[in-house]
PyMOL Python script that loads the backbone (N, CA, C, O; Angstrom):
from pymol import cmd

cmd.read_pdbstr("""\
ATOM      1  N   UNK A   1      39.489  99.482 135.009  1.00  0.00           N
ATOM      2  CA  UNK A   1      40.008  98.645 135.817  1.00  0.00           C
ATOM      3  C   UNK A   1      39.110  97.252 135.293  1.00  0.00           C
ATOM      4  O   UNK A   1      38.899  96.297 136.042  1.00  0.00           O
ATOM      5  N   UNK A   2      38.608  97.331 133.810  1.00  0.00           N
ATOM      6  CA  UNK A   2      37.351  96.249 133.740  1.00  0.00           C
ATOM      7  C   UNK A   2      38.899  95.594 132.467  1.00  0.00           C
ATOM      8  O   UNK A   2      38.720  94.585 131.785  1.00  0.00           O
ATOM      9  N   UNK A   3      40.019  96.256 132.415  1.00  0.00           N
ATOM     10  CA  UNK A   3      40.891  95.630 131.234  1.00  0.00           C
ATOM     11  C   UNK A   3      41.929  94.818 132.261  1.00  0.00           C
ATOM     12  O   UNK A   3      42.435  93.772 131.856  1.00  0.00           O
ATOM     13  N   UNK A   4      42.164  95.202 133.283  1.00  0.00           N
ATOM     14  CA  UNK A   4      43.188  94.520 134.751  1.00  0.00           C
ATOM     15  C   UNK A   4      42.435  92.836 134.287  1.00  0.00           C
ATOM     16  O   UNK A   4      42.843  91.909 133.587  1.00  0.00           O
ATOM     17  N   UNK A   5      41.431  93.021 134.927  1.00  0.00           N
ATOM     18  CA  UNK A   5      40.220  91.743 135.357  1.00  0.00           C
ATOM     19  C   UNK A   5      39.829  91.096 134.309  1.00  0.00           C
ATOM     20  O   UNK A   5      39.051  90.158 134.484  1.00  0.00           O
ATOM     21  N   UNK A   6      40.393  91.530 132.569  1.00  0.00           N
ATOM     22  CA  UNK A   6      40.493  91.233 132.215  1.00  0.00           C
ATOM     23  C   UNK A   6      41.189  89.906 131.385  1.00  0.00           C
ATOM     24  O   UNK A   6      40.899  88.807 130.912  1.00  0.00           O
ATOM     25  N   UNK A   7      42.276  90.811 131.564  1.00  0.00           N
ATOM     26  CA  UNK A   7      43.589  90.053 131.307  1.00  0.00           C
ATOM     27  C   UNK A   7      44.240  90.146 132.412  1.00  0.00           C
ATOM     28  O   UNK A   7      45.408  90.524 132.316  1.00  0.00           O
ATOM     29  N   UNK A   8      43.665  89.818 133.856  1.00  0.00           N
ATOM     30  CA  UNK A   8      44.508  89.038 134.668  1.00  0.00           C
ATOM     31  C   UNK A   8      45.006  87.557 134.156  1.00  0.00           C
ATOM     32  O   UNK A   8      46.230  87.668 134.083  1.00  0.00           O
ATOM     33  N   UNK A   9      44.774  86.712 133.909  1.00  0.00           N
ATOM     34  CA  UNK A   9      44.875  85.532 133.682  1.00  0.00           C
ATOM     35  C   UNK A   9      46.407  85.266 132.823  1.00  0.00           C
ATOM     36  O   UNK A   9      47.156  84.296 132.933  1.00  0.00           O
ATOM     37  N   UNK A  10      46.574  86.574 131.883  1.00  0.00           N
ATOM     38  CA  UNK A  10      47.956  86.640 131.192  1.00  0.00           C
ATOM     39  C   UNK A  10      48.698  87.142 131.434  1.00  0.00           C
ATOM     40  O   UNK A  10      49.714  87.220 130.744  1.00  0.00           O
ATOM     41  N   UNK A  11      48.433  88.003 133.092  1.00  0.00           N
ATOM     42  CA  UNK A  11      49.634  88.554 133.807  1.00  0.00           C
ATOM     43  C   UNK A  11      50.056  87.711 134.743  1.00  0.00           C
ATOM     44  O   UNK A  11      51.152  87.924 135.261  1.00  0.00           O
ATOM     45  N   UNK A  12      49.265  86.583 135.146  1.00  0.00           N
ATOM     46  CA  UNK A  12      49.454  85.542 136.122  1.00  0.00           C
ATOM     47  C   UNK A  12      50.272  84.531 135.641  1.00  0.00           C
ATOM     48  O   UNK A  12      51.042  83.822 136.289  1.00  0.00           O
ATOM     49  N   UNK A  13      49.934  84.520 133.892  1.00  0.00           N
ATOM     50  CA  UNK A  13      50.194  83.429 133.420  1.00  0.00           C
ATOM     51  C   UNK A  13      52.006  83.411 133.070  1.00  0.00           C
ATOM     52  O   UNK A  13      52.834  82.509 133.194  1.00  0.00           O
ATOM     53  N   UNK A  14      52.160  85.191 132.473  1.00  0.00           N
ATOM     54  CA  UNK A  14      53.637  85.508 132.452  1.00  0.00           C
ATOM     55  C   UNK A  14      54.442  85.686 133.448  1.00  0.00           C
ATOM     56  O   UNK A  14      55.654  85.617 133.241  1.00  0.00           O
ATOM     57  N   UNK A  15      53.946  85.950 134.723  1.00  0.00           N
ATOM     58  CA  UNK A  15      55.181  86.197 135.795  1.00  0.00           C
ATOM     59  C   UNK A  15      55.093  85.199 136.771  1.00  0.00           C
ATOM     60  O   UNK A  15      55.757  85.314 137.801  1.00  0.00           O
ATOM     61  N   UNK A  16      53.991  83.742 136.494  1.00  0.00           N
ATOM     62  CA  UNK A  16      54.820  82.513 136.535  1.00  0.00           C
ATOM     63  C   UNK A  16      55.721  82.014 136.172  1.00  0.00           C
ATOM     64  O   UNK A  16      56.819  81.813 136.691  1.00  0.00           O
ATOM     65  N   UNK A  17      55.023  81.611 134.595  1.00  0.00           N
ATOM     66  CA  UNK A  17      56.054  80.658 134.332  1.00  0.00           C
ATOM     67  C   UNK A  17      57.214  81.588 133.216  1.00  0.00           C
ATOM     68  O   UNK A  17      57.983  80.956 132.490  1.00  0.00           O
ATOM     69  N   UNK A  18      57.195  82.896 133.219  1.00  0.00           N
ATOM     70  CA  UNK A  18      58.943  83.904 132.696  1.00  0.00           C
ATOM     71  C   UNK A  18      59.313  84.803 133.490  1.00  0.00           C
ATOM     72  O   UNK A  18      59.806  85.870 133.124  1.00  0.00           O
ATOM     73  N   UNK A  19      59.063  84.381 134.974  1.00  0.00           N
ATOM     74  CA  UNK A  19      59.754  84.806 136.481  1.00  0.00           C
ATOM     75  C   UNK A  19      59.881  86.137 135.985  1.00  0.00           C
ATOM     76  O   UNK A  19      61.055  86.450 135.789  1.00  0.00           O
ATOM     77  N   UNK A  20      58.803  87.269 135.647  1.00  0.00           N
ATOM     78  CA  UNK A  20      59.185  88.689 135.182  1.00  0.00           C
ATOM     79  C   UNK A  20      58.254  89.271 136.249  1.00  0.00           C
ATOM     80  O   UNK A  20      57.028  89.296 136.142  1.00  0.00           O
ATOM     81  N   UNK A  21      59.122  89.846 137.532  1.00  0.00           N
ATOM     82  CA  UNK A  21      57.976  91.199 138.436  1.00  0.00           C
ATOM     83  C   UNK A  21      57.578  91.645 137.607  1.00  0.00           C
ATOM     84  O   UNK A  21      57.821  91.755 136.406  1.00  0.00           O
ATOM     85  N   UNK A  22      56.358  92.167 138.825  1.00  0.00           N
ATOM     86  CA  UNK A  22      55.378  92.897 138.342  1.00  0.00           C
ATOM     87  C   UNK A  22      55.507  94.416 137.847  1.00  0.00           C
ATOM     88  O   UNK A  22      54.830  94.898 136.939  1.00  0.00           O
ATOM     89  N   UNK A  23      56.571  95.153 138.654  1.00  0.00           N
ATOM     90  CA  UNK A  23      57.069  96.095 138.220  1.00  0.00           C
ATOM     91  C   UNK A  23      57.323  96.507 136.966  1.00  0.00           C
ATOM     92  O   UNK A  23      57.090  97.650 136.572  1.00  0.00           O
ATOM     93  N   UNK A  24      57.930  95.383 136.118  1.00  0.00           N
ATOM     94  CA  UNK A  24      58.579  95.099 134.914  1.00  0.00           C
ATOM     95  C   UNK A  24      56.909  95.049 133.837  1.00  0.00           C
ATOM     96  O   UNK A  24      56.845  95.290 132.632  1.00  0.00           O
ATOM     97  N   UNK A  25      56.239  94.829 134.367  1.00  0.00           N
ATOM     98  CA  UNK A  25      55.030  95.096 133.242  1.00  0.00           C
ATOM     99  C   UNK A  25      54.561  96.744 133.425  1.00  0.00           C
ATOM    100  O   UNK A  25      53.899  97.130 132.461  1.00  0.00           O
ATOM    101  N   UNK A  26      54.788  97.783 134.493  1.00  0.00           N
ATOM    102  CA  UNK A  26      55.065  99.122 134.454  1.00  0.00           C
ATOM    103  C   UNK A  26      56.187  99.738 132.697  1.00  0.00           C
ATOM    104  O   UNK A  26      55.969 100.293 131.620  1.00  0.00           O
ATOM    105  N   UNK A  27      57.334  99.150 133.459  1.00  0.00           N
ATOM    106  CA  UNK A  27      58.101  99.748 131.843  1.00  0.00           C
ATOM    107  C   UNK A  27      58.092  98.947 131.101  1.00  0.00           C
ATOM    108  O   UNK A  27      59.278  98.905 130.774  1.00  0.00           O
ATOM    109  N   UNK A  28      57.528  98.119 130.468  1.00  0.00           N
ATOM    110  CA  UNK A  28      57.135  97.270 128.815  1.00  0.00           C
ATOM    111  C   UNK A  28      55.507  98.733 128.445  1.00  0.00           C
ATOM    112  O   UNK A  28      55.245  99.407 127.449  1.00  0.00           O
ATOM    113  N   UNK A  29      55.077  98.659 129.329  1.00  0.00           N
ATOM    114  CA  UNK A  29      53.825  98.878 129.496  1.00  0.00           C
ATOM    115  C   UNK A  29      54.186 100.632 128.481  1.00  0.00           C
ATOM    116  O   UNK A  29      53.601 100.881 127.426  1.00  0.00           O
ATOM    117  N   UNK A  30      55.323 101.689 129.185  1.00  0.00           N
ATOM    118  CA  UNK A  30      56.026 102.383 129.109  1.00  0.00           C
ATOM    119  C   UNK A  30      56.572 102.898 127.497  1.00  0.00           C
ATOM    120  O   UNK A  30      56.671 103.931 126.835  1.00  0.00           O
ATOM    121  N   UNK A  31      56.848 101.365 127.380  1.00  0.00           N
ATOM    122  CA  UNK A  31      58.052 101.354 126.302  1.00  0.00           C
ATOM    123  C   UNK A  31      56.526 100.963 124.798  1.00  0.00           C
ATOM    124  O   UNK A  31      56.605 101.254 123.604  1.00  0.00           O
ATOM    125  N   UNK A  32      55.770 100.511 125.264  1.00  0.00           N
ATOM    126  CA  UNK A  32      54.766 100.317 124.229  1.00  0.00           C
ATOM    127  C   UNK A  32      53.919 101.232 123.364  1.00  0.00           C
ATOM    128  O   UNK A  32      53.585 101.307 122.182  1.00  0.00           O
ATOM    129  N   UNK A  33      53.633 102.208 125.038  1.00  0.00           N
ATOM    130  CA  UNK A  33      52.678 102.899 124.942  1.00  0.00           C
ATOM    131  C   UNK A  33      54.096 104.629 123.642  1.00  0.00           C
ATOM    132  O   UNK A  33      53.882 105.170 122.556  1.00  0.00           O
ATOM    133  N   UNK A  34      55.144 104.748 124.534  1.00  0.00           N
ATOM    134  CA  UNK A  34      55.733 105.525 123.583  1.00  0.00           C
ATOM    135  C   UNK A  34      55.581 105.631 122.341  1.00  0.00           C
ATOM    136  O   UNK A  34      55.506 106.605 121.592  1.00  0.00           O
ATOM    137  N   UNK A  35      55.512 103.669 122.066  1.00  0.00           N
ATOM    138  CA  UNK A  35      55.752 103.379 120.245  1.00  0.00           C
ATOM    139  C   UNK A  35      55.337 103.772 119.757  1.00  0.00           C
ATOM    140  O   UNK A  35      55.788 104.590 118.955  1.00  0.00           O
ATOM    141  N   UNK A  36      53.428 103.267 119.989  1.00  0.00           N
ATOM    142  CA  UNK A  36      52.521 103.505 119.987  1.00  0.00           C
ATOM    143  C   UNK A  36      52.328 105.119 120.040  1.00  0.00           C
ATOM    144  O   UNK A  36      51.168 105.312 119.676  1.00  0.00           O
ATOM    145  N   UNK A  37      52.749 105.961 120.238  1.00  0.00           N
ATOM    146  CA  UNK A  37      52.990 107.399 120.207  1.00  0.00           C
ATOM    147  C   UNK A  37      53.656 107.878 119.066  1.00  0.00           C
ATOM    148  O   UNK A  37      53.055 108.396 118.125  1.00  0.00           O
ATOM    149  N   UNK A  38      54.421 107.782 119.094  1.00  0.00           N
ATOM    150  CA  UNK A  38      55.658 108.546 118.188  1.00  0.00           C
ATOM    151  C   UNK A  38      55.513 107.281 116.786  1.00  0.00           C
ATOM    152  O   UNK A  38      55.855 107.875 115.763  1.00  0.00           O
ATOM    153  N   UNK A  39      55.134 105.810 116.451  1.00  0.00           N
ATOM    154  CA  UNK A  39      54.104 105.888 114.886  1.00  0.00           C
ATOM    155  C   UNK A  39      52.955 106.759 115.467  1.00  0.00           C
ATOM    156  O   UNK A  39      53.313 107.814 114.945  1.00  0.00           O
ATOM    157  N   UNK A  40      52.093 107.016 116.005  1.00  0.00           N
ATOM    158  CA  UNK A  40      51.238 108.730 116.058  1.00  0.00           C
ATOM    159  C   UNK A  40      51.307 109.382 115.534  1.00  0.00           C
ATOM    160  O   UNK A  40      50.435 109.309 114.669  1.00  0.00           O
ATOM    161  N   UNK A  41      51.924 110.218 115.428  1.00  0.00           N
ATOM    162  CA  UNK A  41      52.925 111.318 115.700  1.00  0.00           C
ATOM    163  C   UNK A  41      53.761 111.094 114.208  1.00  0.00           C
ATOM    164  O   UNK A  41      53.701 112.036 113.417  1.00  0.00           O
ATOM    165  N   UNK A  42      54.232 110.350 113.965  1.00  0.00           N
ATOM    166  CA  UNK A  42      54.898 109.814 112.123  1.00  0.00           C
ATOM    167  C   UNK A  42      53.506 109.937 111.456  1.00  0.00           C
ATOM    168  O   UNK A  42      53.282 110.516 110.394  1.00  0.00           O
ATOM    169  N   UNK A  43      52.684 109.357 112.176  1.00  0.00           N
ATOM    170  CA  UNK A  43      51.634 108.932 110.185  1.00  0.00           C
ATOM    171  C   UNK A  43      50.363 110.559 110.897  1.00  0.00           C
ATOM    172  O   UNK A  43      49.352 110.904 110.285  1.00  0.00           O
ATOM    173  N   UNK A  44      50.702 111.026 111.823  1.00  0.00           N
ATOM    174  CA  UNK A  44      50.060 112.455 111.498  1.00  0.00           C
ATOM    175  C   UNK A  44      50.789 113.651 111.356  1.00  0.00           C
ATOM    176  O   UNK A  44      50.095 114.623 111.058  1.00  0.00           O
ATOM    177  N   UNK A  45      52.217 113.886 111.510  1.00  0.00           N
ATOM    178  CA  UNK A  45      53.033 114.393 110.047  1.00  0.00           C
ATOM    179  C   UNK A  45      53.115 115.803 111.248  1.00  0.00           C
ATOM    180  O   UNK A  45      53.361 116.957 110.898  1.00  0.00           O
ATOM    181  N   UNK A  46      52.918 115.487 112.300  1.00  0.00           N
ATOM    182  CA  UNK A  46      53.402 115.963 113.728  1.00  0.00           C
ATOM    183  C   UNK A  46      54.679 116.193 114.033  1.00  0.00           C
ATOM    184  O   UNK A  46      55.085 115.370 114.855  1.00  0.00           O
ATOM    185  N   UNK A  47      55.764 117.258 113.589  1.00  0.00           N
ATOM    186  CA  UNK A  47      57.042 116.912 114.470  1.00  0.00           C
ATOM    187  C   UNK A  47      57.745 116.004 114.033  1.00  0.00           C
ATOM    188  O   UNK A  47      58.361 115.494 114.969  1.00  0.00           O
ATOM    189  N   UNK A  48      57.937 115.608 113.227  1.00  0.00           N
ATOM    190  CA  UNK A  48      58.663 114.619 112.796  1.00  0.00           C
ATOM    191  C   UNK A  48      60.031 113.879 113.283  1.00  0.00           C
ATOM    192  O   UNK A  48      60.434 112.716 113.239  1.00  0.00           O
ATOM    193  N   UNK A  49      60.642 115.326 113.854  1.00  0.00           N
ATOM    194  CA  UNK A  49      61.914 114.280 114.115  1.00  0.00           C
ATOM    195  C   UNK A  49      61.583 113.951 116.136  1.00  0.00           C
ATOM    196  O   UNK A  49      62.373 113.196 116.703  1.00  0.00           O
ATOM    197  N   UNK A  50      60.549 114.518 116.868  1.00  0.00           N
ATOM    198  CA  UNK A  50      60.550 114.448 117.866  1.00  0.00           C
ATOM    199  C   UNK A  50      59.105 113.144 118.275  1.00  0.00           C
ATOM    200  O   UNK A  50      58.629 112.889 119.381  1.00  0.00           O
ATOM    201  N   UNK A  51      58.767 112.595 117.016  1.00  0.00           N
ATOM    202  CA  UNK A  51      57.664 111.737 116.905  1.00  0.00           C
ATOM    203  C   UNK A  51      58.422 110.418 116.553  1.00  0.00           C
ATOM    204  O   UNK A  51      57.971 109.399 117.077  1.00  0.00           O
ATOM    205  N   UNK A  52      59.707 110.273 115.592  1.00  0.00           N
ATOM    206  CA  UNK A  52      61.125 109.201 115.374  1.00  0.00           C
ATOM    207  C   UNK A  52      61.719 109.275 116.700  1.00  0.00           C
ATOM    208  O   UNK A  52      61.995 108.213 117.258  1.00  0.00           O
ATOM    209  N   UNK A  53      61.998 110.587 117.391  1.00  0.00           N
ATOM    210  CA  UNK A  53      63.042 109.997 118.594  1.00  0.00           C
ATOM    211  C   UNK A  53      61.507 108.874 119.647  1.00  0.00           C
ATOM    212  O   UNK A  53      61.667 107.754 120.132  1.00  0.00           O
ATOM    213  N   UNK A  54      60.675 109.416 119.666  1.00  0.00           N
ATOM    214  CA  UNK A  54      59.628 108.863 120.841  1.00  0.00           C
ATOM    215  C   UNK A  54      59.611 107.433 120.526  1.00  0.00           C
ATOM    216  O   UNK A  54      59.454 106.639 121.454  1.00  0.00           O
ATOM    217  N   UNK A  55      59.778 106.940 119.124  1.00  0.00           N
ATOM    218  CA  UNK A  55      59.476 105.818 118.537  1.00  0.00           C
ATOM    219  C   UNK A  55      60.500 104.675 119.056  1.00  0.00           C
ATOM    220  O   UNK A  55      60.169 103.676 119.696  1.00  0.00           O
ATOM    221  N   UNK A  56      61.532 104.949 118.736  1.00  0.00           N
ATOM    222  CA  UNK A  56      62.620 104.943 118.995  1.00  0.00           C
ATOM    223  C   UNK A  56      62.986 104.441 120.224  1.00  0.00           C
ATOM    224  O   UNK A  56      63.810 103.528 120.256  1.00  0.00           O
ATOM    225  N   UNK A  57      62.297 105.084 121.715  1.00  0.00           N
ATOM    226  CA  UNK A  57      62.747 105.279 122.698  1.00  0.00           C
ATOM    227  C   UNK A  57      62.123 103.854 122.881  1.00  0.00           C
ATOM    228  O   UNK A  57      62.666 102.804 123.225  1.00  0.00           O
ATOM    229  N   UNK A  58      60.714 104.148 122.524  1.00  0.00           N
ATOM    230  CA  UNK A  58      59.752 103.010 123.177  1.00  0.00           C
ATOM    231  C   UNK A  58      60.342 101.669 122.902  1.00  0.00           C
ATOM    232  O   UNK A  58      60.149 100.682 123.612  1.00  0.00           O
ATOM    233  N   UNK A  59      61.336 101.708 121.435  1.00  0.00           N
ATOM    234  CA  UNK A  59      61.538 100.830 120.841  1.00  0.00           C
ATOM    235  C   UNK A  59      62.333  99.955 121.873  1.00  0.00           C
ATOM    236  O   UNK A  59      62.009  98.832 122.260  1.00  0.00           O
ATOM    237  N   UNK A  60      63.630 100.810 122.312  1.00  0.00           N
ATOM    238  CA  UNK A  60      65.207 100.864 122.674  1.00  0.00           C
ATOM    239  C   UNK A  60      64.578 100.090 124.463  1.00  0.00           C
ATOM    240  O   UNK A  60      65.028  99.033 124.905  1.00  0.00           O
ATOM    241  N   UNK A  61      63.192 101.195 125.402  1.00  0.00           N
ATOM    242  CA  UNK A  61      62.747 100.402 126.359  1.00  0.00           C
ATOM    243  C   UNK A  61      62.135  99.383 126.111  1.00  0.00           C
ATOM    244  O   UNK A  61      62.292  98.509 126.964  1.00  0.00           O
ATOM    245  N   UNK A  62      61.263  99.038 124.991  1.00  0.00           N
ATOM    246  CA  UNK A  62      61.048  96.985 125.333  1.00  0.00           C
ATOM    247  C   UNK A  62      62.268  96.128 125.029  1.00  0.00           C
ATOM    248  O   UNK A  62      62.422  95.132 125.736  1.00  0.00           O
ATOM    249  N   UNK A  63      63.185  96.392 124.041  1.00  0.00           N
ATOM    250  CA  UNK A  63      64.525  95.839 123.850  1.00  0.00           C
ATOM    251  C   UNK A  63      64.926  95.398 125.304  1.00  0.00           C
ATOM    252  O   UNK A  63      65.302  94.263 125.596  1.00  0.00           O
ATOM    253  N   UNK A  64      64.785  96.512 126.223  1.00  0.00           N
ATOM    254  CA  UNK A  64      65.388  96.754 127.321  1.00  0.00           C
ATOM    255  C   UNK A  64      64.901  95.723 128.309  1.00  0.00           C
ATOM    256  O   UNK A  64      65.497  95.032 129.135  1.00  0.00           O
ATOM    257  N   UNK A  65      63.866  95.813 128.029  1.00  0.00           N
ATOM    258  CA  UNK A  65      62.791  94.924 128.826  1.00  0.00           C
ATOM    259  C   UNK A  65      63.111  93.592 128.992  1.00  0.00           C
ATOM    260  O   UNK A  65      63.326  93.019 130.061  1.00  0.00           O
ATOM    261  N   UNK A  66      63.142  92.829 127.160  1.00  0.00           N
ATOM    262  CA  UNK A  66      63.298  91.108 126.155  1.00  0.00           C
ATOM    263  C   UNK A  66      64.842  91.434 127.478  1.00  0.00           C
ATOM    264  O   UNK A  66      64.612  91.426 128.688  1.00  0.00           O
ATOM    265  N   UNK A  67      65.922  91.624 127.055  1.00  0.00           N
ATOM    266  CA  UNK A  67      67.870  91.669 127.784  1.00  0.00           C
ATOM    267  C   UNK A  67      67.730  91.551 129.270  1.00  0.00           C
ATOM    268  O   UNK A  67      68.188  90.618 129.928  1.00  0.00           O
ATOM    269  N   UNK A  68      66.831  92.921 129.911  1.00  0.00           N
ATOM    270  CA  UNK A  68      66.807  92.836 131.468  1.00  0.00           C
ATOM    271  C   UNK A  68      65.774  92.103 131.891  1.00  0.00           C
ATOM    272  O   UNK A  68      65.474  92.711 132.919  1.00  0.00           O
ATOM    273  N   UNK A  69      65.009  91.191 131.799  1.00  0.00           N
ATOM    274  CA  UNK A  69      64.159  90.180 132.481  1.00  0.00           C
ATOM    275  C   UNK A  69      63.941  89.230 131.806  1.00  0.00           C
ATOM    276  O   UNK A  69      63.568  88.303 132.526  1.00  0.00           O
ATOM    277  N   UNK A  70      63.987  88.895 130.514  1.00  0.00           N
ATOM    278  CA  UNK A  70      63.140  87.925 129.781  1.00  0.00           C
ATOM    279  C   UNK A  70      64.412  86.790 129.368  1.00  0.00           C
ATOM    280  O   UNK A  70      64.193  85.579 129.383  1.00  0.00           O
ATOM    281  N   UNK A  71      65.700  87.346 129.018  1.00  0.00           N
ATOM    282  CA  UNK A  71      66.482  86.346 128.862  1.00  0.00           C
ATOM    283  C   UNK A  71      67.398  85.920 130.121  1.00  0.00           C
ATOM    284  O   UNK A  71      67.782  84.751 130.150  1.00  0.00           O
ATOM    285  N   UNK A  72      67.622  86.443 130.746  1.00  0.00           N
ATOM    286  CA  UNK A  72      68.506  86.420 131.951  1.00  0.00           C
ATOM    287  C   UNK A  72      67.889  84.635 132.568  1.00  0.00           C
ATOM    288  O   UNK A  72      68.355  84.142 133.594  1.00  0.00           O
TER     289      UNK A  72
END
""", "prot")
cmd.dss("prot")
cmd.show_as("cartoon", "prot")
cmd.util.cbc("prot")
cmd.orient("prot")
């Protein structure tokens, strides 16, 4: 809850200036979280194939966010 309060001004700035829907932030968070988890799995050498797939999925979700919400 504290992070939401601290970073609220960033959320409002992005919504006002880039016209991004609030639901899209959840999608971006999922992409970044899966990318971080995949990189963590790669660094820990835990099931490398799954870790690579999870990190690639995170990158694809972030690219999808850019092409769908930021470019048009």
